[in-house]
Steps between C-alpha positions, in 0.01 A plus 500: 500500500604786728329838472464807717143589589419850616217609729253542215571147377434361847174696517384379158569137587447471877468120480871464419727367772703824492185705564394282790848512653497880467164522675593251774828678581325835539174405670594237757192394698181574308326610820772751582520618140127575476521711814786706358457823305590324175263217583213743548571642154526156341180351646252714298705429188480126571122517547473699175707232329254229604204713398667553160516121469123486556422792268790519250287696252472782753876546538616841382842440345589867546456462874667162534731426789853640457779252427670536837546330835132563571404285202730217610367506855136533393527175303600311816233668713234436234573128533447532876168681452352241262621226734312658789178495298551122468335529160651280232324688221652830614845342516456366148395841370808660657725242336339555159522877535867493595576260214323723247676806638845341481435350156403843366820651640710222349371572150689831491784386722870501423565158335769411753272566798208325332716193443625515860149518648391205287809300587444570870162334459643201314406607147736545206348757264707372208401137545264349247451179696417441866547172689167320534506503882565875507236565234232303685569698817484833314167433325322332793258793538473600132163381364534570128506170311811603308705454819391139549790263453306289247478808276873577515799380304709289738837362399769335713336608824458866402201711390532744211383857578473816294659838576178662620410189702821531701384847606161360604668227701720758670193695607342181634820418686494842666140439608598169658799654681296793634217273613728241656425441870203738496324539729796532737476396863470848652472533881148581615630799697639658185179438304303657785721810477431517125125445539385837356689430177390136488134594549530756220654245263244233590224748421674582171506131409126476570452804278704332227302178533173691469639689201597175327202283588225737614187352653491120490332370184439124504405498132861590421651211692724274287352154425734325744390717794132479399535120491646494852215716632243282323659191652481643851142617443408150382634357824825360363815489710788681327858380492754685712630689193144575391425660837824693492445627143143610569585667832804684365311619192204634699736670745704656219190662343394652830265268689525502880586185696139474613368525144746232385402270786135536399586361156614175662204459735320255268793260488417162661794526739444868585631598841490873578803511730718292268384692191564839663847384608587385147359813336681731742823305447485541122389863533806598702429432866792253497737779399497411130228605259453271202416572138269273300682230298585569135324325212802270462468390862124455465565273201756300696244425773218426256306813596507664158157408361248632246761712322364763262654729238597764757681238707732435206635856524545505878766358732330572834142482635532854636598629154194323356273658760641847439467473122150343506373764739640773278320344202174477694519864607575619146206297369268672750621844387425412137 
């Protein structure tokens, strides 16, 4: 389906191939572009875009970025900035923010453009069935039980979906497309040149983490994490996935590498140098920062134990921790 997209369309949906071609044809080398007058204007906008992804509730819609070339370029530069932080959580937040932003714009979009954007991403808005293979790929990160294949109507290799569900799947598809290949392999020299912005964004992520999780409260740990800590304390060797899950969780809620290593010191096979290497690797020293496994993954590896009523309403250990801590704090106030 052919359609003419204007500059505002490209700015609203910068993940489209047309938008990326537009940006590539006008920027050339990213290094050269950032040193240009336009590049110097775009860079603060790109940093603001990443910060908006961290604190979306603080975004003033009246002061949002204009739908222009600056907006198209800032999308590309924002991807470079989050890649330089080497933080997977920040990259994920950017992808979710961009998906939410585009999905909101699509709700009031011209039907022809809305259909074109969806089609460009491999989704037919009028379809009421989706091939099983496509469906499984689309819902891979959706944790609500209603998306599980066993809970869907499947007939002749296709899954039945409702009108509103197609819109949800489109939003998820945008998130996947935006997050694809992040973090990018950005030259160290370029990241060094962007260091002031990267340091600012890294500090903002720490601020966001503190805002979400606050001071560490072990009484709010989900049962699966508490069980892993108890096992280590009792002198039991954890499985590889158990070590990974515990390390990633503790890192995600704000513990330092040293504090995490101290948790493992009672393990029978404890070796400080090996433990520090593993902890630093999972925490981002390798260039990729990991997020704790979801509840579904914990179940797959037999690490989901001692489930309670709150567990039944959660899909991720970090969500459990956040909710339980909120409950504990409210109880203290009462």
